[in-house]
Steps between C-alpha positions, in 0.01 A plus 500: 500500500339216689717271704500147364645201677601171338369163623653181366431147622476518872694187574794311340289190474226679307754667274655159416162344417355808325772701323391853442529743211650841564247734331315588816168689499346646811229296679216577742222268619181666635235320698256568792549879485878489536819431322591144596826514302692796367356810665801671343638440155695173529669362188452118486686273268316214327550124559502265197274237656184477717339210689128439442240400757577133439870537567605486136776739386456690174748707302440875452632738236733770609360799699152366550248638750456153648875476551491821704258342746720193533808714566344664802499155674156591634218241486296469179264249337516461121230292332637347175270497195615236258277644220699820487825361643491783753400564858294749698559614854239435769712596797776753553679583827266281700185662368278260302241645262151367582282366222360848438836669485816481292854639498520771225838575342587855404814611312578872488150574617322298236325166546713227338334330205722195557534266796781505751691223329493677158537860608860603457650805670762767433722646768305830502157333543286542811298195589206502740273206594164603647245262652181586324177412685248511216677429166441857401774737395253786491411479871845445643655446747769747402854581615703817466842512332697792641812662354724781626738716300755732663530827307809721455359760737468249788131448467342157453223424253277213602282335234253213531293270281210280602525139372246224515285579197561430129783754510661735740361847549641809672400526858384862488355624835654217708622613845879484548649428844851586602625344821139404584350849462295617205674780308253542215317337211658412168414732216284390206807369326581280799797697624598714803827685555629579849816618669580227753658571838725216607432131434153407369277203446219550252181306432138536395273347767285204408126564511189332363587310181865607525668188619850645564749764400866470426720668765808704410774641721753773435 
């Protein structure tokens, strides 16, 4: 199973101002061909308020995607839209989306049909934000979601999906690296089983329209 770490509010002051909810989903933020937050699966609780670009504080429902970003204590800019009583993110982790780009929200590999303030998460959800350069889900950029399962015979089965389009698809043929060396390509079903020797770190290298890959260790 993948290793997941829990991140709550990073400072006591933030926790006091922005109480969090406990149902933590994992969070990654992908920009500029790299993971800028959460290269591994990090469970992040969700704050119940956010501050918009004008400094006004707004309440959030429990376990929202926007609340996750707040809990990281990393910089963000949220533009409030009074028409919909909601906000959209133009900057995450110091990276501002230019006028031709936007921050796309994916939950469990599928593009969210609701905004960050309305999208509510379950503890098992995997959340990925990807900075999209052309408003096109078809053309990417994409990111890999990597999983590892230890089998009873001591082997490890790796599986990967590619996210960044309308829905996640298996990453058949993707090259898997262990400890920095390629060991083979994933099968058509997006899996590869190996017998590891000692400690390992696994990832699929970024290339072309692949912005970043999740990294696992075991």
